N, C-alpha and C positions, 0 to 999 in steps of 0.2 A: 504495499499499500503505501502511496506518495503521502509524504508528512510535511508539513509547512515549516519553514524557517522562522516565520513570524505570522501572528495572527492578530489583526485588528478586530476588535469587536464593539459595536455601539448599540446604545439603547438609550432613550429618555431616561431611564432609570438607573443609569451609571451614576454612582455617588449622589443619587436622588431617590430616597426611599419613598416611593408613593404607591407600589402595588406588587403583585406576586412575581413580576418579572426580576424585580430587585432581588427577591430571595433565590430565584434560578441562578442568577449570574454571580452574586456574591458568594453562595455555596460553592458554586463550582469553581471558582477561581482559585481556590487553594490547589485543586488537582491539576488544573492546567499550568499553574506557576510552577509546580514541581517538576512538569515534563517540559516547559517551555520558560526556564527562569529569565525573566524580564524581555521576554519575546512575545507575550501575550499582553497586548495594550488595549485597554478599554477607553472608549471616547464617549463622554457625557456632555450634556448641556450645563454651562456656566450660568446656573439660575441665580447665583448668589452675588454677583458684583462685589463690592467692596467688602460684604460681610464674609465671615469665614464660613466654609461649607461643614458641617459637622461629620461628614463622611469621607472627607479628603484632607490630606496635609500636603502642601505645596513645599518641594525640596528639591535638592539636587538629584539628577538621575542620569544615567548613561545617554539620555537625550538633551543635555544641556545645549549642544551645539546645533542640533536641529531647533531648538526653541529660538535661539537666536536669528536662524535662517528664516524660521515662521514668521518671526516679527517684521523683518525685511519685505516678506510677501504679503504682508498685511493681514496676518491671522493673528487674533487675539486669543492666546491659549495660556492656560495654567497646566504646568506638568508636576506630577507627584505621584502619590501613592494613595490607592483606595484603602481607607483604614478598616479592612476585614482581614479574616484569616487568610494567610499567603501574601498580603500587602502587594498586590500586583501594580504594575505602572496604570497610570490614568492620566488622561488629557481632558481638561474640561475646556469647552470651546465657546467662545461669545458669539452667539448667531445673530444677534440683533442688527448688526451692520447690514446683512444681505436681504432685509425687508425691503431695501431702495430698489433691490434688483428683482424681486419676486415675479413681476411680469415678463420679464425677459427669461427667467429661468422655467417658469410654467410654459410659456410658448415652445421653448426649446425641448421640454419634455413631451409636448403635444406633436411637435414635428417628429421627433425620433421615435417616440414609443405610444403616441396616441393615448397619452394621460390625460384625462379630463379633469382638469383644476377649475372650472368655469363655475361649479356650484358648491366652491369651498366655502365653509363657515366655521366658528369655533375655533378649535386648537389645530385645524389643519395648516393654516400658515405658519404658526409658530412651530409645530413639529416638522414642516417641510424646509424651512430655513435652518432649522438645527440639523437635519438630514444633510443638507447642502453643504454646512460649514464642517460637518464630521467628514464628509466626502473629501472636501478640500485638504483637511487634516491627514487623511489616509493618502491621497496623493502626493503631497508634500513629502511625509516621512518615507514613502515608498522610494521617491527619488533621491531622498537623502541616503538612504540605506543602499540603493543601488549604485550611487556615487562612491561610497565607501567600499563598496564591494569592488568597484572597478579600480580604486586606489589600491586595493590589497594586490590586485592581480598586477598592476604596473610597479608596484614596489618590490615585488618579489621576483616574477620573471615575466616579461612582457609578452613572451611567446606562451605562456602557460594558460591553460583555459579554465577559467573560472565559472562554476555552474551558475546560471542566474538564480536569483532568490526565489525560493517558492513561498509565495504570499498569499493570504486567505484574507477576505474581508467578509465578516459575518455580521448582518443587521438583524435587529429583534423588532418584530411588529411593522405594521404600514408606515409607522412614524420615521423608519430608516429607508423607506423604498425609493424616495426619490434620489437620495445619496448612492445606494446600490447601482441604479441605473446610470448615474454619473460616472461611476468607476468603471462600468461595463463598457462605456463610450470612450473614456479618456485614459483608462489604464487596463487595457485588455488582458495583460499578462497577471493581473491579480484575479484569483478564483473568487466568485462570489457566492455567498450563501444567505438564503433568507429564511428567517423562521417566523411563522404566523403561529402565535401563542392562541389565538381565537380569531375567527375571520370576522371582519367589522359587519358584514352583512348577517352572517349566522348570529351574532350576538343581538343585532337590531330586529331579526325576525322574532327570537326568543324574547326580547324584552318588551315588544309589542304586542305581547300576548297571543301570537299567531303559532299554530302547530308547527313545529320545525321537522321533527323526526319521520312522521308518517308521510310527509309530503316532500320529503327532500328530494327525492328523485325527480319531482315534477317541477320543482322552483327553478326559475332562470335568475340567476344571480344579478344580471344587469337590469332585469325588469324589476326585480323587487329592491334593488338600490334606488331606482328611480320613485318607486312607490314610497319607500322609507325615508327618502331625502338623505341618502348617504352615498350619493354618486361619487364625488370626488374620492373619499376614503376607500371606497370599493374600487375605484378605477387604478388608484397608485397600487393598491395591494394586488388586484388581479395583474397588472401589467408587469409588476416585480416578480411575480411568481412564475410567470412565462419566460421572463428574459434573463434571470439569474441562473448560474451555473448548477446551483444545487438548492431545491425548494424543500424546505423542512417544516413539519409540525411536531406537536408535542404528544400527540396520543393517536391511537387507530380510530376513535370517535371522530375527531378533528380531521384526521386524514380523509374519511368518507365526506365530510363537509366540503374540503378543497375541491375534490373531484365534481362535486355537484354544483357549487356555487361560484367557485373560481375556474371552472372547467381545466383543471390542472392537477394531475395526480403527484404526491409529494415523492421526492427522490429517496428520503431516508426520515423516519419517525425518530425523534430525539425526546425520550421520556425525561421528565424532570426528577433528578435526584436530591439527595441531601446529605450535609455532612453531621455525624452525630457529636462533633466537638461543640456544639452549642448546648448539649444535654449534660447538666451536672451529674457527678458520679457519687455514689455512696452515700456516706452521711451529709455532704452537701445536698445532694438530691432530696434526701428526707427532711433536711431544715428546710429548704426551699418550698417543697411541698407543703409543708405544715404552714409556713409563714403566708403562703398564698391563700389556703383555706381560711386561716384566721381573718386574712383583710377581707376576703369576700363576703364571709359570715357576718363580720364587723359591719360593712356597709350596708349588707341586707336588713341586718337587726336595727341598725340606726335609722334607716330608711323607713322601715314599716312598723317599728316598736314591736318587734318579735324576740324570742329567745332561740333562735334555730342554733343547734348545737353541731358538733363535729359527725355526728351520725347523720346528718343531712345528705342528701344524695344532691352532688352540686354538678350540672349539665351546662353546656353552652353551644351556641353557634357563634361564627365569626366570619369575616370576609369583607368584600366590598359591599355597598349598600345597593345591590341589584336585588330588589324585593322578591321578584319571581325567580329569576334566573339562579340566584344563591339558595333558594328554598326556604327563605325568611317566613314567607307566607305560610308554608306547610309546618314550619317548625312551630308557629304560634297556634295554628290549628291544633297540632298534636298536644301542645302543652295545655291548651284549653280541653281537649277531650280527657287528658290524664287526671283532671281534676276530679272527674266523676269515675275513674277505674278502682274496682273494688279489689283487685289483684296488688295495687300499690302498697308496698310494705315500708316505705320511708317517706319522710317528707322530701319534696323536692325544690332546690332552688335553682332556677333557670337564668342564664344570661344570654343577651344578644349584644354580642361585642362588634358592633359595626359602626363605623365613622359616619355620623350625619353632619348636618349643618348645625354644628355644636357653638353655642354662645358661650357660655362660662360655666365654671363648675359651681354647683348649689352651695352657697353659703350656710344655708340651714343646715345642710348635711355635713358640711366641714366643720361647723360648730359642735354637732352632736358627736361626731368622731373625735373632737379635741377633748370632749367632757370625758368621752370614753377612755382615752388614755390617761387622763389625770385619775379617773377612778379605777383604772386598771380593770373594768368590767364593763360589760354592755350595759349602757343606760336605758333598760327598757322602759317604755313611755307611750306617748300617743304617736301614731305613725304620723310623718310629715305629709304635707299636702302633695298631692301626685307623687304616691310612693312607688312609682314604677320606672324612675327615670334618675340617673346620678347628675346629669349636667343639663341645664337649661338648653332649649334649641332656639333658634331664630324663627322657626316656622312650626311651633308646636301644634297649631291647629290644623297643619297640612302634611303631618309627617304619617307615613304608611303604617310604621309600627305601632304608634300611639293609636291611630284611628283604628287599626284591627283590634287592638286590645279593648278600646273604649267600645266598639261594635259588640265584642263578646263579653262585655261586663267585667273584664279581669282587671280588678282593682286591688289585688293584694291584701284581701281580707283576712284578718287573723285566723279564722277557720279555714280558710283554704290550705290544702296540704301541697299545692303547686303553686310557688311565688315566681314571678316573671319580671325580671329588671332589665331596663335597656340602658346599656353602657356605650354611649353615642359617640366616642371618641378614640383616637389613635393612642394605644398604650405605649408610649414612649418614656415613663418613668417620671414624667411631671404633669400629668393631666389635672392635679389639683385634687382627685378624690382617691383613686387606686393608689397611684405614684408607684406603680411598677411596671415594668416592661411585659410584653405580650409573652413572651417566653417564660417569664417568671410567674406569670398568671395561669398560662394554660395547663403547667403541670400540678395545678391545684384542683383541676376537674376530676369527677368520677368517670364521665362519659362525655365525648363531644358528638355534636350531631350536625351533619351537612347534607341536607337532602335535596342537592342541587338538581335544577332542570338544565342548565345550560353551564358547563364546567369542563372545558377542554381537558385540564389536568386534575387540578384539586391539591393544592400545597397545604390547606388547612388540616385536612385529615391526615396527610403525610406528616406534618409537624406534630399533629396530636398523638400519633402512634409512636414517633421517635421520643416523646416524652412519656411513653409508656401509658398513654389514656387510650382506652378502647374507645372506637368510634363507630359512627353509623353514616354512611355514605349511599351513593345510588349507582346504578350503572349506566347512568347518563353522564357520569364523571370520568374522565380518563384513568384517575387512579382507582376507582372502583373497579373497572374493566379489568385493569392490570392485576388488582388483589384477586379477582376472580380466576384469572390465568395462572397466577402463582399458586394458589390453592387448588386448582382443578375442580372447583365447585363454588356456587354462590357463597359468599362470604357470611358466617353467623358470628353473632357476638361473642360467643366462645372462641372464635380463631382470632378476635382482637378487632377484627373489623366485619360489620354487619353491612352487606352490599344488597340493598333493596333495588328490586325491578322498578324502573320508573318509565312511564310513557307519556305520551302527550296528553292523554285523558284520565290517569289513575291517581289523581292528586289526593281524594278522599281515601283511597286504599293505603297511599304512602303515609298518610297521617295517622291511620290507625296502626300500622305496622311500627311506626316510631313509638306511639304510645304503648304498644305492647311490649316492645323491646325494652324500654325504660321500665315498664311494671316487672317484667322478668328479671331484669339487672337487680332491681331493688331486693328480689327475693335470692338471689345468688349468695351462696356462702362465701366467708372470707378467703376459703381456699381457692374457689370457684373464681373470685374475683381476681386473685393473686395470679392464677393461671392465664386468665383473659389479658391481664396486663402484661404478662410475659409473652403471650402470643403476639399482642400488639407491638412490642419491642422487636420481636424476631421479624415481622413483617417489614419494620422500617429498616432492618439491616440489609434486607435484599435490595432496597431501594438506595443505597450509598451511591455516591457519585463513582467510587472505585469501580462498580458493577455497570453503570450506564454510560461512562464517558467513551467506551468504545463506539458507540454509535456517532458520537461526534468526530471520532478518528475516520470513520466510514463516510462521513459528510465531507470532510475536508479532503479526503482521496477523489470523490466525484468531482468537487469543485476544481482541483489542481488539474485532474486529467482533462477536464473541459477546457481551461484556461490554456494547458500545454497544446492541445489540439488547435486552438486559435492561432497560437504563436506559430505553428508549422504551417498554417495556411497562409499567414500574413507574409513567412518567409518564401 
């Protein structure tokens, strides 16, 4: 197999923690950095200006000479390290200067590749200008490296043959498409890889409450893009998929989507792995789990005036605020039905950990938590007003979670055996209420539930099992399908992952199965729970990057062979 000398990889989420792609890249980086030390270079947007980026440290690198050259070329870049395990090289590029050229850039993309930017709105311009700037960085660094390569040849033996550099440029999501097409045109010696983590049109169909799966074979991607007003995002994604050297996605379920909606089969499926260096070990794990449970119970008791103890079953769902796609609606439905389940053997404290349009942490809740800390016990008393939410929102009257809870009259009354709390913020450790990071919180759960309708992979269930927390997911998530394949049968909760069959139309059945699974879990013995937790951990071990990185090597080989074929034709 051909293997690159250098890999450039770009994403809007390089040194910019906004979603699941950040997890993909940041957990994989250590594995690639070990194989290609300082020859894997990540390129991200400089969203920070004069403020320090919390995920990046600017410092001297092997590319200091290139940085000086880039400045002469008019590129405004910061070069340093991404502050993640492996600390790979990272370049943050200022893309704002290119807005002045956007019409010319879009015209060129239309002329060369038929990319329709006419209907662009929202984040399209911002993403495209970043994509263009990232491509200029790749082009500039490649010319610099090739020049250095030629210098080595001349310095040693002018007659000696030096193999041309094997270089790959890997872009993630439609936001990097324009740059990939630019490189395809300007630097055809570079092998290009495009990964769609979710098709823009597939996500739109699902998010607009249309049945995606039963009619997938019949949908025309271009027609649906017109109908749902995502023509420009669909166009750049579709054309990039057709023109790059290696088109990839993250799961078999999204690969089917690409065939039907983008009219292009993928070349390689790149499943998302994880690194277990995030997971504490031994006594540290036990201590952190206890601390997370204490904090979650304390917040719930302060909010609702209850005295829930450590025997309470703590469950949660989390992810992006895509109400239907992430199954938040069916999670609430299941918790509502669980209220009346006679088989439930424990009190349940359920959390929805999904970032909404958050305003500020509740001062009344902060005050109660402070009182508890002083008294060193939970100050049982009257519940706070609106005892279902930890932070005030800007749109309290129009929030989907709160409205569905209100519709079902779910107000966390004292007699309710199932309490549901909305935690609508990113858990970064300084939210004002939890004040713990997401990874520190997730290990306090007994069970995590992710009943997704649209989920190309599904990092949240993978993260849960990595922290030894059994979880429930569906076979419409790439991770769920993978678990079934690994187990050789549909996963059950005793296996560590319960995989529910989900279709376009079985919402009610899924809610019932979740309800029954939680009730069954509440009746499991301590040994049975311990075994399920062990099984969850074992499944996560099979998804380590050390197992999945081979698929990236395959993609590199495909891209480099196509690029070499182009070079041969040009000669």
